[in-house]
BALOBA-1460 file (C-alpha; in Angstrom, 3 decimals):
// residues 338
<rec num="1" residu="m" x="-17.673" y="32.156" z="-5.275"/>
<rec num="2" residu="e" x="-20.515" y="30.422" z="-3.457"/>
<rec num="3" residu="r" x="-23.879" y="30.850" z="-5.127"/>
<rec num="4" residu="t" x="-27.013" y="31.750" z="-3.179"/>
<rec num="5" residu="p" x="-30.409" y="30.092" z="-3.802"/>
<rec num="6" residu="q" x="-31.476" y="33.330" z="-5.504"/>
<rec num="7" residu="d" x="-28.505" y="33.046" z="-7.891"/>
<rec num="8" residu="e" x="-29.535" y="29.505" z="-8.809"/>
<rec num="9" residu="e" x="-33.151" y="30.582" z="-9.309"/>
<rec num="10" residu="a" x="-32.069" y="33.408" z="-11.586"/>
<rec num="11" residu="l" x="-29.880" y="30.993" z="-13.558"/>
<rec num="12" residu="y" x="-32.763" y="28.543" z="-13.930"/>
<rec num="13" residu="y" x="-35.092" y="31.209" z="-15.292"/>
<rec num="14" residu="a" x="-32.384" y="32.615" z="-17.532"/>
<rec num="15" residu="a" x="-31.875" y="29.144" z="-18.990"/>
<rec num="16" residu="t" x="-35.608" y="28.761" z="-19.723"/>
<rec num="17" residu="s" x="-35.436" y="31.940" z="-21.802"/>
<rec num="18" residu="q" x="-32.666" y="30.538" z="-24.030"/>
<rec num="19" residu="p" x="-33.497" y="28.756" z="-27.308"/>
<rec num="20" residu="p" x="-33.455" y="24.987" z="-26.686"/>
<rec num="21" residu="a" x="-30.555" y="24.483" z="-29.076"/>
<rec num="22" residu="e" x="-28.408" y="26.992" z="-27.173"/>
<rec num="23" residu="r" x="-29.452" y="26.076" z="-23.645"/>
<rec num="24" residu="s" x="-26.774" y="23.459" z="-22.970"/>
<rec num="25" residu="a" x="-23.912" y="25.691" z="-24.070"/>
<rec num="26" residu="y" x="-25.313" y="28.570" z="-22.032"/>
<rec num="27" residu="l" x="-25.522" y="26.458" z="-18.859"/>
<rec num="28" residu="q" x="-22.038" y="25.015" z="-19.266"/>
<rec num="29" residu="a" x="-20.613" y="28.501" z="-19.610"/>
<rec num="30" residu="a" x="-22.660" y="29.895" z="-16.699"/>
<rec num="31" residu="c" x="-21.926" y="27.016" z="-14.294"/>
<rec num="32" residu="g" x="-18.253" y="26.657" z="-15.169"/>
<rec num="33" residu="a" x="-16.610" y="23.974" z="-13.048"/>
<rec num="34" residu="d" x="-19.632" y="23.606" z="-10.750"/>
<rec num="35" residu="l" x="-20.865" y="20.279" z="-12.128"/>
<rec num="36" residu="e" x="-23.355" y="19.725" z="-9.278"/>
<rec num="37" residu="l" x="-25.058" y="23.028" z="-10.067"/>
<rec num="38" residu="l" x="-25.124" y="22.150" z="-13.772"/>
<rec num="39" residu="e" x="-26.745" y="18.792" z="-12.988"/>
<rec num="40" residu="r" x="-29.383" y="20.395" z="-10.715"/>
<rec num="41" residu="i" x="-30.386" y="23.007" z="-13.286"/>
<rec num="42" residu="e" x="-30.475" y="20.498" z="-16.143"/>
<rec num="43" residu="s" x="-32.637" y="18.177" z="-14.020"/>
<rec num="44" residu="l" x="-35.136" y="20.973" z="-13.378"/>
<rec num="45" residu="l" x="-35.224" y="21.852" z="-17.051"/>
<rec num="46" residu="k" x="-35.865" y="18.229" z="-18.032"/>
<rec num="47" residu="m" x="-38.683" y="18.068" z="-15.468"/>
<rec num="48" residu="r" x="-40.223" y="21.220" z="-16.924"/>
<rec num="49" residu="e" x="-39.922" y="19.919" z="-20.477"/>
<rec num="50" residu="a" x="-41.524" y="16.576" z="-19.561"/>
<rec num="51" residu="e" x="-44.463" y="18.318" z="-17.936"/>
<rec num="52" residu="d" x="-44.877" y="20.707" z="-20.856"/>
<rec num="53" residu="n" x="-45.036" y="17.733" z="-23.242"/>
<rec num="54" residu="f" x="-47.439" y="15.786" z="-21.034"/>
<rec num="55" residu="l" x="-50.227" y="18.289" z="-20.594"/>
<rec num="56" residu="v" x="-51.415" y="21.652" z="-21.863"/>
<rec num="57" residu="w" x="-52.143" y="23.806" z="-18.835"/>
<rec num="58" residu="p" x="-53.634" y="27.250" z="-18.372"/>
<rec num="59" residu="p" x="-51.104" y="30.055" z="-18.879"/>
<rec num="60" residu="f" x="-51.342" y="31.261" z="-15.279"/>
<rec num="61" residu="l" x="-49.619" y="28.051" z="-14.171"/>
<rec num="62" residu="e" x="-46.486" y="28.723" z="-16.210"/>
<rec num="63" residu="p" x="-43.231" y="29.220" z="-14.224"/>
<rec num="64" residu="l" x="-42.528" y="32.811" z="-13.265"/>
<rec num="65" residu="p" x="-40.433" y="34.936" z="-15.664"/>
<rec num="66" residu="v" x="-36.886" y="36.047" z="-14.922"/>
<rec num="67" residu="t" x="-38.129" y="39.501" z="-14.025"/>
<rec num="68" residu="t" x="-40.081" y="38.210" z="-11.024"/>
<rec num="69" residu="s" x="-39.088" y="39.774" z="-7.704"/>
<rec num="70" residu="l" x="-36.751" y="37.905" z="-5.371"/>
<rec num="71" residu="s" x="-38.080" y="35.212" z="-3.082"/>
<rec num="72" residu="e" x="-39.712" y="36.039" z="0.223"/>
<rec num="73" residu="g" x="-37.881" y="36.407" z="3.500"/>
<rec num="74" residu="p" x="-38.348" y="37.627" z="7.082"/>
<rec num="75" residu="g" x="-40.397" y="40.808" z="7.069"/>
<rec num="76" residu="t" x="-42.303" y="39.983" z="3.887"/>
<rec num="77" residu="v" x="-46.090" y="40.297" z="4.199"/>
<rec num="78" residu="i" x="-48.211" y="37.697" z="2.401"/>
<rec num="79" residu="g" x="-51.915" y="38.334" z="2.739"/>
<rec num="80" residu="r" x="-52.645" y="38.634" z="6.457"/>
<rec num="81" residu="y" x="-49.325" y="37.104" z="7.454"/>
<rec num="82" residu="k" x="-45.914" y="38.578" z="8.178"/>
<rec num="83" residu="l" x="-42.986" y="36.205" z="7.765"/>
<rec num="84" residu="l" x="-40.755" y="36.056" z="10.850"/>
<rec num="85" residu="e" x="-38.128" y="33.371" z="10.186"/>
<rec num="86" residu="k" x="-37.494" y="30.312" z="8.033"/>
<rec num="87" residu="i" x="-38.045" y="27.123" z="10.031"/>
<rec num="88" residu="g" x="-37.934" y="24.444" z="7.351"/>
<rec num="89" residu="e" x="-37.095" y="23.751" z="3.743"/>
<rec num="90" residu="g" x="-37.722" y="20.855" z="1.396"/>
<rec num="91" residu="g" x="-37.155" y="20.189" z="-2.254"/>
<rec num="92" residu="m" x="-40.180" y="22.113" z="-3.449"/>
<rec num="93" residu="a" x="-41.151" y="24.535" z="-0.697"/>
<rec num="94" residu="v" x="-40.011" y="26.685" z="2.191"/>
<rec num="95" residu="v" x="-41.753" y="26.885" z="5.574"/>
<rec num="96" residu="y" x="-41.736" y="30.100" z="7.592"/>
<rec num="97" residu="m" x="-42.924" y="30.971" z="11.047"/>
<rec num="98" residu="a" x="-45.305" y="33.848" z="10.472"/>
<rec num="99" residu="e" x="-47.490" y="36.150" z="12.516"/>
<rec num="100" residu="q" x="-51.195" y="36.579" z="11.889"/>
<rec num="101" residu="e" x="-52.860" y="39.686" z="13.306"/>
<rec num="102" residu="q" x="-56.413" y="39.471" z="11.954"/>
<rec num="103" residu="p" x="-58.985" y="38.249" z="12.875"/>
<rec num="104" residu="i" x="-56.924" y="36.785" z="15.727"/>
<rec num="105" residu="r" x="-53.305" y="37.228" z="16.714"/>
<rec num="106" residu="r" x="-51.224" y="34.049" z="16.621"/>
<rec num="107" residu="k" x="-48.054" y="32.457" z="15.313"/>
<rec num="108" residu="v" x="-48.520" y="30.083" z="12.379"/>
<rec num="109" residu="a" x="-46.461" y="28.099" z="9.875"/>
<rec num="110" residu="l" x="-46.696" y="29.309" z="6.283"/>
<rec num="111" residu="k" x="-45.549" y="26.982" z="3.509"/>
<rec num="112" residu="i" x="-44.870" y="28.390" z="0.048"/>
<rec num="113" residu="i" x="-43.488" y="26.997" z="-3.199"/>
<rec num="114" residu="k" x="-39.921" y="28.058" z="-3.961"/>
<rec num="115" residu="l" x="-39.051" y="30.271" z="-6.869"/>
<rec num="116" residu="g" x="-37.617" y="28.016" z="-9.540"/>
<rec num="117" residu="m" x="-39.664" y="25.026" z="-8.352"/>
<rec num="118" residu="d" x="-43.081" y="26.304" z="-9.443"/>
<rec num="119" residu="t" x="-43.518" y="23.759" z="-12.216"/>
<rec num="120" residu="r" x="-46.911" y="22.324" z="-13.050"/>
<rec num="121" residu="q" x="-46.430" y="19.041" z="-11.220"/>
<rec num="122" residu="v" x="-45.079" y="20.696" z="-8.073"/>
<rec num="123" residu="i" x="-48.003" y="23.118" z="-7.975"/>
<rec num="124" residu="a" x="-50.446" y="20.232" z="-8.388"/>
<rec num="125" residu="r" x="-48.726" y="18.233" z="-5.616"/>
<rec num="126" residu="f" x="-48.679" y="21.275" z="-3.354"/>
<rec num="127" residu="e" x="-52.390" y="21.872" z="-3.850"/>
<rec num="128" residu="a" x="-53.042" y="18.204" z="-3.131"/>
<rec num="129" residu="e" x="-51.297" y="18.580" z="0.229"/>
<rec num="130" residu="r" x="-53.396" y="21.642" z="0.961"/>
<rec num="131" residu="q" x="-56.614" y="19.748" z="0.286"/>
<rec num="132" residu="a" x="-55.435" y="16.666" z="2.190"/>
<rec num="133" residu="l" x="-54.806" y="18.673" z="5.341"/>
<rec num="134" residu="a" x="-58.161" y="20.422" z="5.043"/>
<rec num="135" residu="l" x="-59.961" y="17.059" z="5.033"/>
<rec num="136" residu="m" x="-58.506" y="15.900" z="8.337"/>
<rec num="137" residu="d" x="-59.321" y="16.755" z="11.945"/>
<rec num="138" residu="h" x="-57.180" y="14.868" z="14.447"/>
<rec num="139" residu="p" x="-55.135" y="16.082" z="17.443"/>
<rec num="140" residu="s" x="-52.029" y="14.363" z="16.055"/>
<rec num="141" residu="i" x="-52.276" y="15.888" z="12.560"/>
<rec num="142" residu="a" x="-51.236" y="19.494" z="12.012"/>
<rec num="143" residu="k" x="-54.315" y="21.638" z="11.258"/>
<rec num="144" residu="v" x="-54.613" y="23.839" z="8.168"/>
<rec num="145" residu="f" x="-55.982" y="27.348" z="8.768"/>
<rec num="146" residu="d" x="-55.846" y="29.187" z="5.464"/>
<rec num="147" residu="a" x="-54.662" y="29.016" z="1.870"/>
<rec num="148" residu="g" x="-54.049" y="31.372" z="-1.009"/>
<rec num="149" residu="s" x="-51.629" y="32.586" z="-3.655"/>
<rec num="150" residu="t" x="-48.972" y="35.283" z="-3.634"/>
<rec num="151" residu="e" x="-49.155" y="38.278" z="-5.953"/>
<rec num="152" residu="t" x="-46.960" y="36.333" z="-8.372"/>
<rec num="153" residu="g" x="-49.344" y="33.371" z="-8.368"/>
<rec num="154" residu="r" x="-47.412" y="30.874" z="-6.250"/>
<rec num="155" residu="p" x="-49.667" y="28.924" z="-3.873"/>
<rec num="156" residu="y" x="-49.159" y="28.828" z="-0.129"/>
<rec num="157" residu="f" x="-51.032" y="27.519" z="2.842"/>
<rec num="158" residu="v" x="-51.069" y="28.381" z="6.499"/>
<rec num="159" residu="m" x="-51.063" y="25.687" z="9.129"/>
<rec num="160" residu="e" x="-50.683" y="25.098" z="12.811"/>
<rec num="161" residu="l" x="-47.203" y="25.961" z="14.071"/>
<rec num="162" residu="v" x="-45.825" y="22.757" z="15.569"/>
<rec num="163" residu="r" x="-43.146" y="23.528" z="18.157"/>
<rec num="164" residu="g" x="-41.198" y="20.388" z="18.856"/>
<rec num="165" residu="v" x="-38.608" y="17.891" z="17.671"/>
<rec num="166" residu="s" x="-38.746" y="14.692" z="15.641"/>
<rec num="167" residu="i" x="-40.101" y="11.631" z="17.415"/>
<rec num="168" residu="t" x="-36.722" y="9.863" z="17.382"/>
<rec num="169" residu="e" x="-34.943" y="12.943" z="18.728"/>
<rec num="170" residu="y" x="-37.543" y="13.281" z="21.476"/>
<rec num="171" residu="c" x="-37.347" y="9.617" z="22.504"/>
<rec num="172" residu="n" x="-33.553" y="9.532" z="22.489"/>
<rec num="173" residu="g" x="-33.132" y="12.929" z="24.142"/>
<rec num="174" residu="n" x="-35.435" y="11.925" z="26.986"/>
<rec num="175" residu="n" x="-34.100" y="8.349" z="27.265"/>
<rec num="176" residu="l" x="-37.612" y="6.956" z="26.932"/>
<rec num="177" residu="g" x="-38.186" y="3.304" z="27.670"/>
<rec num="178" residu="i" x="-40.012" y="0.890" z="25.393"/>
<rec num="179" residu="k" x="-43.431" y="1.474" z="26.993"/>
<rec num="180" residu="d" x="-43.277" y="5.257" z="26.491"/>
<rec num="181" residu="r" x="-41.967" y="4.886" z="22.947"/>
<rec num="182" residu="l" x="-44.834" y="2.547" z="22.113"/>
<rec num="183" residu="h" x="-47.331" y="4.979" z="23.662"/>
<rec num="184" residu="l" x="-46.165" y="7.755" z="21.315"/>
<rec num="185" residu="f" x="-46.071" y="5.395" z="18.369"/>
<rec num="186" residu="l" x="-49.652" y="4.273" z="19.028"/>
<rec num="187" residu="q" x="-50.816" y="7.895" z="18.740"/>
<rec num="188" residu="v" x="-49.005" y="8.192" z="15.415"/>
<rec num="189" residu="c" x="-50.781" y="5.047" z="14.211"/>
<rec num="190" residu="q" x="-54.135" y="6.516" z="15.212"/>
<rec num="191" residu="a" x="-53.367" y="9.727" z="13.289"/>
<rec num="192" residu="v" x="-52.402" y="7.786" z="10.162"/>
<rec num="193" residu="q" x="-55.525" y="5.644" z="10.501"/>
<rec num="194" residu="h" x="-57.596" y="8.857" z="10.613"/>
<rec num="195" residu="a" x="-55.954" y="9.987" z="7.374"/>
<rec num="196" residu="h" x="-56.745" y="6.618" z="5.815"/>
<rec num="197" residu="t" x="-60.421" y="6.906" z="6.768"/>
<rec num="198" residu="k" x="-60.430" y="10.188" z="4.821"/>
<rec num="199" residu="g" x="-58.953" y="8.422" z="1.833"/>
<rec num="200" residu="i" x="-55.479" y="9.922" z="2.247"/>
<rec num="201" residu="i" x="-52.175" y="8.033" z="2.092"/>
<rec num="202" residu="h" x="-49.197" y="9.968" z="3.472"/>
<rec num="203" residu="r" x="-46.475" y="8.081" z="1.528"/>
<rec num="204" residu="d" x="-43.553" y="9.668" z="3.381"/>
<rec num="205" residu="i" x="-43.826" y="8.692" z="7.050"/>
<rec num="206" residu="k" x="-40.445" y="9.198" z="8.730"/>
<rec num="207" residu="p" x="-39.158" y="10.766" z="11.974"/>
<rec num="208" residu="s" x="-38.813" y="14.303" z="10.574"/>
<rec num="209" residu="n" x="-42.482" y="14.177" z="9.550"/>
<rec num="210" residu="v" x="-43.582" y="13.122" z="13.033"/>
<rec num="211" residu="m" x="-42.896" y="15.951" z="15.468"/>
<rec num="212" residu="v" x="-43.436" y="15.702" z="19.203"/>
<rec num="213" residu="t" x="-44.754" y="18.775" z="20.987"/>
<rec num="214" residu="s" x="-46.148" y="19.406" z="24.458"/>
<rec num="215" residu="h" x="-49.882" y="19.517" z="25.161"/>
<rec num="216" residu="g" x="-50.997" y="20.076" z="28.743"/>
<rec num="217" residu="g" x="-47.587" y="18.962" z="29.948"/>
<rec num="218" residu="e" x="-47.810" y="15.683" z="28.028"/>
<rec num="219" residu="p" x="-45.927" y="14.794" z="24.830"/>
<rec num="220" residu="l" x="-48.128" y="14.830" z="21.733"/>
<rec num="221" residu="p" x="-46.928" y="13.585" z="18.331"/>
<rec num="222" residu="k" x="-47.989" y="15.580" z="15.270"/>
<rec num="223" residu="v" x="-47.838" y="14.119" z="11.773"/>
<rec num="224" residu="i" x="-46.835" y="16.807" z="9.277"/>
<rec num="225" residu="d" x="-46.014" y="17.206" z="5.580"/>
<rec num="226" residu="f" x="-48.615" y="15.515" z="3.431"/>
<rec num="227" residu="g" x="-46.823" y="16.968" z="0.413"/>
<rec num="228" residu="i" x="-46.755" y="13.709" z="-1.531"/>
<rec num="229" residu="a" x="-50.027" y="12.337" z="-0.196"/>
<rec num="230" residu="k" x="-52.197" y="10.340" z="-2.549"/>
<rec num="231" residu="a" x="-55.982" y="10.325" z="-2.496"/>
<rec num="232" residu="t" x="-57.383" y="6.806" z="-2.583"/>
<rec num="233" residu="n" x="-61.023" y="7.540" z="-3.278"/>
<rec num="234" residu="q" x="-61.396" y="11.177" z="-4.272"/>
<rec num="235" residu="k" x="-59.857" y="13.876" z="-6.424"/>
<rec num="236" residu="l" x="-57.865" y="16.320" z="-4.289"/>
<rec num="237" residu="t" x="-57.218" y="18.935" z="-6.947"/>
<rec num="238" residu="e" x="-58.549" y="19.978" z="-10.318"/>
<rec num="239" residu="k" x="-55.008" y="19.816" z="-11.675"/>
<rec num="240" residu="t" x="-53.662" y="16.471" z="-12.859"/>
<rec num="241" residu="l" x="-51.214" y="14.840" z="-10.475"/>
<rec num="242" residu="f" x="-49.015" y="12.060" z="-11.762"/>
<rec num="243" residu="t" x="-45.865" y="10.217" z="-10.724"/>
<rec num="244" residu="r" x="-43.124" y="10.452" z="-13.325"/>
<rec num="245" residu="y" x="-41.539" y="7.219" z="-14.521"/>
<rec num="246" residu="a" x="-38.183" y="6.576" z="-12.828"/>
<rec num="247" residu="h" x="-38.907" y="9.172" z="-10.130"/>
<rec num="248" residu="l" x="-39.105" y="7.746" z="-6.614"/>
<rec num="249" residu="i" x="-41.786" y="9.252" z="-4.410"/>
<rec num="250" residu="g" x="-40.853" y="9.070" z="-0.738"/>
<rec num="251" residu="t" x="-37.717" y="8.590" z="1.367"/>
<rec num="252" residu="p" x="-35.820" y="5.371" z="0.473"/>
<rec num="253" residu="a" x="-34.952" y="4.292" z="4.035"/>
<rec num="254" residu="y" x="-38.673" y="4.304" z="4.960"/>
<rec num="255" residu="m" x="-40.123" y="3.353" z="1.589"/>
<rec num="256" residu="s" x="-42.322" y="0.324" z="0.994"/>
<rec num="257" residu="p" x="-41.331" y="-2.207" z="-1.698"/>
<rec num="258" residu="e" x="-44.290" y="-1.228" z="-3.884"/>
<rec num="259" residu="q" x="-43.158" y="2.406" z="-3.833"/>
<rec num="260" residu="a" x="-39.723" y="1.294" z="-5.018"/>
<rec num="261" residu="e" x="-41.420" y="-0.436" z="-7.966"/>
<rec num="262" residu="l" x="-42.047" y="3.008" z="-9.502"/>
<rec num="263" residu="s" x="-45.724" y="2.264" z="-10.035"/>
<rec num="264" residu="d" x="-48.794" y="3.830" z="-8.435"/>
<rec num="265" residu="v" x="-50.991" y="0.845" z="-9.277"/>
<rec num="266" residu="d" x="-50.442" y="-1.155" z="-6.077"/>
<rec num="267" residu="i" x="-49.793" y="1.711" z="-3.665"/>
<rec num="268" residu="d" x="-52.465" y="1.863" z="-0.988"/>
<rec num="269" residu="t" x="-52.714" y="2.242" z="2.779"/>
<rec num="270" residu="r" x="-50.360" y="-0.706" z="3.241"/>
<rec num="271" residu="s" x="-47.466" y="1.493" z="2.121"/>
<rec num="272" residu="d" x="-48.042" y="3.712" z="5.149"/>
<rec num="273" residu="v" x="-48.312" y="0.646" z="7.385"/>
<rec num="274" residu="y" x="-44.934" y="-0.535" z="6.086"/>
<rec num="275" residu="s" x="-43.374" y="2.888" z="6.775"/>
<rec num="276" residu="l" x="-44.865" y="2.851" z="10.265"/>
<rec num="277" residu="g" x="-43.162" y="-0.504" z="10.766"/>
<rec num="278" residu="v" x="-39.835" y="1.038" z="9.731"/>
<rec num="279" residu="l" x="-40.413" y="3.903" z="12.154"/>
<rec num="280" residu="l" x="-41.165" y="1.450" z="14.978"/>
<rec num="281" residu="y" x="-38.047" y="-0.533" z="14.050"/>
<rec num="282" residu="e" x="-35.981" y="2.653" z="14.399"/>
<rec num="283" residu="l" x="-37.624" y="3.673" z="17.673"/>
<rec num="284" residu="l" x="-36.767" y="0.293" z="19.199"/>
<rec num="285" residu="t" x="-33.349" y="-0.393" z="17.679"/>
<rec num="286" residu="g" x="-31.905" y="3.055" z="16.958"/>
<rec num="287" residu="t" x="-31.560" y="2.481" z="13.212"/>
<rec num="288" residu="t" x="-33.647" y="1.765" z="10.126"/>
<rec num="289" residu="p" x="-33.730" y="-1.724" z="8.527"/>
<rec num="290" residu="f" x="-31.564" y="-0.363" z="5.695"/>
<rec num="291" residu="s" x="-29.479" y="2.656" z="6.680"/>
<rec num="292" residu="e" x="-29.521" y="5.777" z="4.497"/>
<rec num="293" residu="e" x="-25.774" y="5.439" z="4.023"/>
<rec num="294" residu="e" x="-26.128" y="1.818" z="2.950"/>
<rec num="295" residu="l" x="-28.806" y="2.700" z="0.391"/>
<rec num="296" residu="r" x="-26.903" y="5.713" z="-0.891"/>
<rec num="297" residu="k" x="-23.740" y="3.685" z="-1.494"/>
<rec num="298" residu="a" x="-25.718" y="0.952" z="-3.250"/>
<rec num="299" residu="g" x="-26.700" y="3.175" z="-6.173"/>
<rec num="300" residu="y" x="-30.136" y="3.787" z="-7.656"/>
<rec num="301" residu="v" x="-30.945" y="0.392" z="-9.200"/>
<rec num="302" residu="e" x="-29.399" y="-1.668" z="-6.403"/>
<rec num="303" residu="m" x="-31.190" y="0.476" z="-3.824"/>
<rec num="304" residu="q" x="-34.520" y="-0.364" z="-5.438"/>
<rec num="305" residu="r" x="-33.630" y="-4.071" z="-5.465"/>
<rec num="306" residu="m" x="-32.641" y="-4.001" z="-1.782"/>
<rec num="307" residu="i" x="-35.919" y="-2.385" z="-0.750"/>
<rec num="308" residu="r" x="-37.985" y="-4.792" z="-2.860"/>
<rec num="309" residu="e" x="-36.164" y="-8.069" z="-2.303"/>
<rec num="310" residu="q" x="-33.646" y="-8.056" z="0.538"/>
<rec num="311" residu="e" x="-34.701" y="-9.277" z="3.972"/>
<rec num="312" residu="p" x="-33.542" y="-6.815" z="6.652"/>
<rec num="313" residu="v" x="-31.865" y="-7.834" z="9.889"/>
<rec num="314" residu="k" x="-34.386" y="-8.809" z="12.567"/>
<rec num="315" residu="p" x="-34.949" y="-6.125" z="15.242"/>
<rec num="316" residu="s" x="-33.914" y="-8.553" z="18.001"/>
<rec num="317" residu="t" x="-30.630" y="-9.264" z="16.212"/>
<rec num="318" residu="r" x="-30.055" y="-5.567" z="15.649"/>
<rec num="319" residu="i" x="-30.582" y="-4.798" z="19.347"/>
<rec num="320" residu="k" x="-28.198" y="-7.571" z="20.458"/>
<rec num="321" residu="t" x="-25.543" y="-6.195" z="18.103"/>
<rec num="322" residu="a" x="-26.093" y="-2.649" z="19.328"/>
<rec num="323" residu="l" x="-25.863" y="-3.666" z="22.994"/>
<rec num="324" residu="r" x="-22.391" y="-5.041" z="22.381"/>
<rec num="325" residu="g" x="-21.235" y="-1.696" z="21.015"/>
<rec num="326" residu="a" x="-21.276" y="1.889" z="22.226"/>
<rec num="327" residu="s" x="-24.200" y="3.495" z="23.992"/>
<rec num="328" residu="v" x="-27.158" y="3.774" z="21.596"/>
<rec num="329" residu="p" x="-30.872" y="4.579" z="21.889"/>
<rec num="330" residu="a" x="-31.686" y="0.851" z="21.913"/>
<rec num="331" residu="r" x="-29.568" y="0.354" z="25.026"/>
<rec num="332" residu="h" x="-31.503" y="3.067" z="26.871"/>
<rec num="333" residu="a" x="-34.782" y="1.549" z="25.781"/>
<rec num="334" residu="r" x="-33.720" y="-1.977" z="26.787"/>
<rec num="335" residu="a" x="-32.382" y="-0.833" z="30.151"/>
<rec num="336" residu="r" x="-35.616" y="0.935" z="31.031"/>
<rec num="337" residu="r" x="-38.000" y="-1.787" z="29.930"/>
<rec num="338" residu="p" x="-40.921" y="-1.904" z="32.422"/>
């Protein structure tokens, strides 16, 4: 029988209520032959245990008990907002399109931490994103309107509803030439530069975090999801935010070598510049320097080595190879060069 996210959440909380010595046996019996589920739940439990051993936090930041009501869904009212439909989901949070009626009527995006993922580190990272967005004011960065906590204590924030598609999907779907692709990319660079002037590093720049919408009939890129942003010169939240050893922060195919080193010491604005370079590489060639499939097959340690040490294929070589094959975005871009 296929398990729902609510089933997994209930299992996670049930496991936290078991004595540590009995937890493993309980999970093995509950998960049965579903080894992937067992691995996911055990990973969450290890994360929770590591955080509990690292810091002593106020009791109101503890994960919710098993008796907590089910997660939100369409029709749920949170503060002044009524959830309409789920429009996005990541590892730690869910994004809904919601309707605000007071003091003005408008559609917004409401992002809220998932049940089962409300650990101390996730809450701290989520609050950091909330503060990062509040610091910035740029037409190509999604605006934050409001923030708060649900009745059960899970934080959420309300931001501008960006209606659009990823920058790569937009460029490929509209067969944009090189000049138009560079025009969009330049606006993304300006948005990231604005974030850097506010002391914010995005750390996860990739196509799905750069949406293209329409503004006055013209395409306008919007950088979203500062969920793993790092403040370079100010404290974003009163709660401690740290990167766990052996836990990659970012998306491997777009990650800078210093991020793959698993150390925050040398991560600065240059990491975003590197990721922008990967994004430009993809916009012009149709693929990333190291494909996601290639990195996934390499395994964890080899993937880190590739990102840190291996020289990727030159964009010009990649385009020549692509032009010999089937129709690809690079061919459209090359054919329409001004």
